[in-house]
N, C-alpha and C positions, 0 to 999 in steps of 0.2 A: 403345391399352393393350388389350386383349385380354383377353376372360374367359372362364370355362368354367364349363360349366353343373352344379351341383348338383341330384339328384332324389331324392325319397322318396316312398314311395307307402304310401298306406292302401287296401288291398285289404278291401273288405266280401264275404262271399260267405254268401247265405243256407243254411242247413242244410237239408236234405233228408228233415226228420222230416214227422211226417204232423201234429202239433199244433202250435201255439206254441208256445216258454219257455215259460210260467210260468202256461200256462192251457190246455183241452180245445179250443180253437177249431182248426179247420183251417186247415191251411196251402196249400191248393189255389192253382194263378193262373187271373186269371180271371174268377172268381164275383162276380156282382152287385156293384154296389159296395155296400159297409157290412150284407154279409150275414156274415159272417163276422166276429163279434163278440158280445164276452160283459162283463160288470159288472167281471171284472178287469181285461183289454186296457181298456178303455176307460177306468180310473182311476175308475170311483165309490166314492165314498165307501165305507169296513168293509171290501172284501174284503182276500182276502190271496193272494198270490202264489204258487206251488208248483213248484219249478224241474223239469223234463224229464228224466230221468237221460241218455237217449240224446243230447241237445245237450253235458254234461259229455265223455258216450263221445266223440262226433265230434270237439268239440272237444280232447281229450288223442290222438284219433288223428293229427289234423292238426299237436300237435306234436311230435307224433313222427316225422312222415315228413320234418318239415321241419328236423331236427336240434335242440331245442329241450332244454331242461331244464322238467320239466311237475313245477311246485310241489305240491308234496302238500297243502296250505297256502292257497287261495285265497279270495276272495271278492265279494260284489258288493256294488256302490255305485252311489248317485243322482249321477246328472248334471245338473245344475238347471240349464235353457234355456228360454225359451217360443220355443212355434215351431206354428203352429196344427194341423199333424200330429203333435201332440205330449203326447194328450186328458191327461195327468197333470203335467203344466209339468214332469217332470224321465225321464231316458231311464234305464232300472237298467243298469247295464253294470260295469267293471272297471275299474277306477284303478288301484293301488300294491300289487296282490298278486294280477296275473293269471292266467290258468288254466296259459300255458308261456310263456313267453321266453327271448333269448338262443341265437337256431337263424341256420340260412343252409340256403342255397339255391345253386346252381351254373350260371350259363347260359354257353351258348353265341353269340358275336355277332361277326362278321365274322372266322368261325374261329379264333376266341381263347377261350379259359374264363376267366370271372372270375366268384368268390364276392360271393354277395350276402346282408349280414347282416342275420337279422329282432329287432329290437328285443323284439317282444311279440306273441302270441294271445292273442286274450280274448273272453271271451262279452259278449253284449250284445242285447239287444232291439230290434228295427227299428222305426223311426216308418211312420206312415201316408205315401197317397201325397197331391202335393197334384196337381189335375187343373185347369192354366189355361186360359183362356177362348182367349189368344193364340200363339203360335207356341213361347214360353217365357215365363218369368218374369219378364222385362224388359217385354214389350211386352205382358204381358193385364192387362185393365181388374177380369176378377176370377177366383178361385182358388176352386175345392170339394177338400172333403177326404173322400180315401175310407180308411177307416182298418182295411178287410181286411188289411193286409200290417202295420199296428201288432202288435207280438208276436210277429211271427216272428222265430223264432232266429235271430242273426248270429253270425258271426267276424268281428273286425278284427283282420284280419292286417298288423302293422306295420312296415317296412321302415326300416333305415338310410338315411341320404342318400347312399346308396352306388353310386348311376347317375349318367353324365356326358351322357346323351345318351336325346335321344326309341328308337332302335334296341335302347338296353339294357334303359330302361321298359319298353316291348312284349314281348323276351323275357323278363324276370322274371314278367309278369301271367302272359303265355303256361306260365311254366313254374308258376306257382301251381296255376295253374286246372289243368294235367293234371294235378297232383299230385294235389290235392281229386279231381278224377274218379276218378281211381287210387282211391282210397283207399273215396268211393264218400258220399261223404258234402254233395255239393252235385250238382245238378242243371248250375249254370253256365252258364244259360242265358242270356247276355249282353242278348239284345234284351230277357228278361222280366224283369231287375232283379237277378239271382240273384248275378251278380259284376258289381261295378265298383269304381271308385276316387277315390279323392281322390289330386291329384297336386301336391306340393309342389316349386315350382320355385324356387331363387336364383342367382344368379352372383357368382362372385367373380373378383379378376384372376389369368390365370391362374400358379401358382406359390404363390398365399397356401395359408393354413391358413385361415384365416378365416372362416367360412359370412358368405352377403350376407343381406341382406333377406328373407324369403320371400313368396312368393304361394301361395296353394292354391285348387287347381279342385277343382271339388266334385262328382260322381257321374257319374262320365265312362266309359260305360258298353260300349266296342265299341274295337276296337286298334285303329282307323284314326282316330276319333275321340282316343283316349292319343296318338299321335305327333302329328297335327296342333295339339291344341293344346298340346303340350309345344315341338314346335317355336315357333307363333306368339307364347308367353309368352318363350322367349330369347329371339327375333328381338324383340318390345316392349318387355322390360328391357335388351335393351343397346342401343337406340337412348336410351332414359331416361338411363343413366348417359354412354353419350357426349354427350348433351346439356349435362352436368352437373346431371343429376336423380337426386330422390333414389327408389328402390323404398318405396312403401307397404306394409305389413306388410296384406292386406286377402283376404278371398276373393270368388273372382271365378268367374260362370261362364260355360260354352266355349258359344258360338252358333254350330254347324255349317253352318248358312245361309251364314252374313257369313265365317264361317274366322277369328272373331275371339273375345277374352274380351274378357268386360265386367263390371268392380266389379258384388259387389253390397252387401256390407258388409266392417267391418273384422273383421280375424280376430282371434278367440279367444285368450285362452290357458286354461292349466289351472285357475288362481285363478279367472275368471272362472265358473266352472263348479261354483266351492263343493261340491265331488265332497263324501260324505258316506257313512259304511258302510249299505249297507241293510237299518235297525232288520227287516224281514217275513224274510229271508230267512236261514238258517244260512250259516256256510261252508261251501265244500266238501272234503273230506278225501279222501284221496287215498292207497291203502298202496303201495306196491311193489312186494307183488303184483299188484294190479289195473294199474299202469302194466305191468308186463313183459307182462300176460294180455292187454294191449293192443298191445303191443308185436312179439307175438308173432302176434297174427290180423292186423297191414299183411301187402300183397300183395306182389308184386315189386314196385318203384317204378319209376317212369321211367330213373331215371341207372344202376342195377342193372341194369332190361331190356336199355339200351343195350348196355350193355358188356359182356352176354351174346349180342347176336346178332354184335357187333363178331369175338367171341372164338369164337364156337361156327361162326358161316358164314361170318366173313372179311368181312360188309359193310364199306361206308364208315362211316367218322364222320355222316358228311351222310344216308346214307340210313337207318342207324340211326337217329338221330335224328328225323328226319321218321316214319318207323315207328312210334318211340313215344313219339311227343307225346299221342297219344292212345288210351288203354287199348282202347278198341272195335277200333280200329285195328289193335294191338297185339297182339290179340288175331283176329282176322281172319287176319292174315300168320301167327302160329304154327298157327292151322288148317290151311291153306295147305301150309304145311312138312309138318304132323304124315301130308300123304296120302304123301309122298316126294316133294314137287316140287322142285325144285332153288330155294334159299332165293334165289342174287343173282336169277335168271329170276324169283322171285316178287315179292320187292321193286320190279322192271323194271315188272312189271309191273302190280302194287297201285299205286305210284307215276304210270307213264305210264296206258296207258290206262285204266286201273278209273278212276283218280281225272279223266280226262276224260268221261269219261260221268257217273260221280257228278256233275261241278262242274255239265255241261251241262243238268243235270235238278233240280241244287238239291237232290240227294238226300247222308244220310251213310251213311257203311262202312254201317249196322247197317238201313238200309234198300237195299242194293244187291241189282236181281234174281238177280245171280250170287255163289251162295255161296260158301263158301271149300274145297266138298269138290270143285264141279265146274270153278270157277277150277283146284285142286292137278291133276287128271286130265289138266287140257288142256295144261297146264306140260307133266307127265309124257311126255305124245304130242311134244312143241318137244323135249326132250332125249333121248327114243328114235327119232326121225327121222319119227316116224310123218308129221307136217304140220311145213312149215316156218314161221317167226316170220309172217309174211307170211301164209299163210294163217289162221295162229291168231287173226289180226285179224277173216277174215269167221267166223269160227267164236265169237268172242269176241261178237263182235254179233248173233250167231244166239241165244246164252246169253241176252243181253243180254233178248230180246222172249220168250226161251219157256223152257220147265224141261225143257228134251231137256236128257241127258246131251252134251258132247262126242264123244263115240263113235258116237253116235246120229244126229248132225248133220254127222261127218266123212261119214259111211259114206251117209247120204241124198244129200249134197250130191256127193258122188263126192270128194273132197278129198284122198284119202290121194297123201303124195307119193311123185314116181317117184324111185326108188333103183335100179331096175335098170341095171345100167351097159350091157347093150347095146343099150337103149330110147333111153337117152340119148346114145350116141355116133352112131348111128342121124343120131338131130336135130341133133348138134352135127355131122357132117362138112355135111347139110344147109345148116344156119347160114351155114358158111365156105363153099360156092359159091355161096350168091346174095348174101352181101356182101363181093365183094371190096377195096374199101376203107376197111374198120376192119383186116381181113387184114391190107394191105399197111404199112398203118398201124403195126401191132402188131410185125412183122415187121423196118419199118422201126430199129425204138427206142421207139416210144411206145406200154410198154404200157398205159398206162390207155383202148385203144380194146379191150381187152379187152371192158371192159364194153357197148358196143353189142352185141357177139355176145351176153354173159348178157343182154339185155334181150331181144334177139330169139327167146332160146329160153324166156325165162319167160313172153313173152309166145303163144309158142305152146304151151305147155303148160299153158294158164293160173295160173302160178303155182304151177305142184306140183310141178317140174322142183328137186332137192336142191340149190341153189344153191352149197354148196362140193363138190360131187360136179361140176356141171358148170363151176366156175370150173381147176377141178384135168385135166378130161377137155381142156376146151379150149384150158388151156394144154400140155398135152401135143400137142394135133393141129398145134399152130399151131408147135410148135418142130420140127417133123420136116421 
């Protein structure tokens, strides 16, 4: 029997507020353990929480950006469970009346667009962090708790089980990350735990509409781990079913060193958490006018920006999607084209030479030594025929290590492209005379032989000859 995977994600995103969701403690990452704490986030007796208004604003913006319905009346609930990193023995979250629900995002995978539905988005507080003595919870003799993260505001974004492969799940999480970055509500630094996912995976016979028993993998915080964990779990569940066994509903952990998932505990259901309305917090009331105000404050989102680049500049869907996946990258592209640079050339340089240099040094686009203005001017020099694309790579390399303008680099290094027809005709005749074999080959019908002659001319001119003009002059001379 053949099986198909059914996958849903619960994405947790820490919000980039200065203070926690219910108290005034700082949310900064990397502080000394247990220094960003107070009686409220430690759950000491007699304290009262107060909702951070910025958290509500960010939640509404995230809901609007993912096509959700914003509930004008929502409330907080207590999710009761015991775990060492939860000092109150309950988590203040939302249950039956979340801030946003019934949304969707569209993903592109294998050249096809697919709509992934969102069940809900709700606000909640983060738990603390367990610091294990070993590599993971399964092989640790002891664990300490750092409560700095306790009370940091979270959005939980819950999808419907609409994904059927690890690649789709990755594309969906990348899309959510992109949207959160565009609306500037989260840093989305996965290595710091700003963005992480709980993955639900089940299998069912191909063609069946009945969902199989699911397992959940907690706190996956990299795209690589997301794909590998899903692929392993699909393989593991397939083997269990094909051997006549049954899938156990449980929570599992991903061991990246061994490349396997490991059982942690049985999977809880909603009734196990004994949800109850939070008595210390009033309901969240949002007016239609406030919702519309937040909607108008949203920036141009990834899908709209991609469509604009395709229509306005004629970029391919792939190029436009790659550029708009990151807001800083999209803004860099817009800044390059604002100089008057050709958009398609700009896309090629940004995704080619610039990306190669950034990846080679582990830099982000915001750390690029070559600013958008200088790159735009260099691209204009290519379009104007001042320099060739080959010479431009040397100019770009020089810009990477200096603050000089491309015009100065070209002038100082004598890199101006040779476009003088008479000068090039003299070189063409000399190269033809010195290379009889490729000349004979070309005139015998092997038109590719012209490449050897072009190479010789480019070598003699140190790459400064205009390639298109060289080909034109060579072909004319050889046809005589």
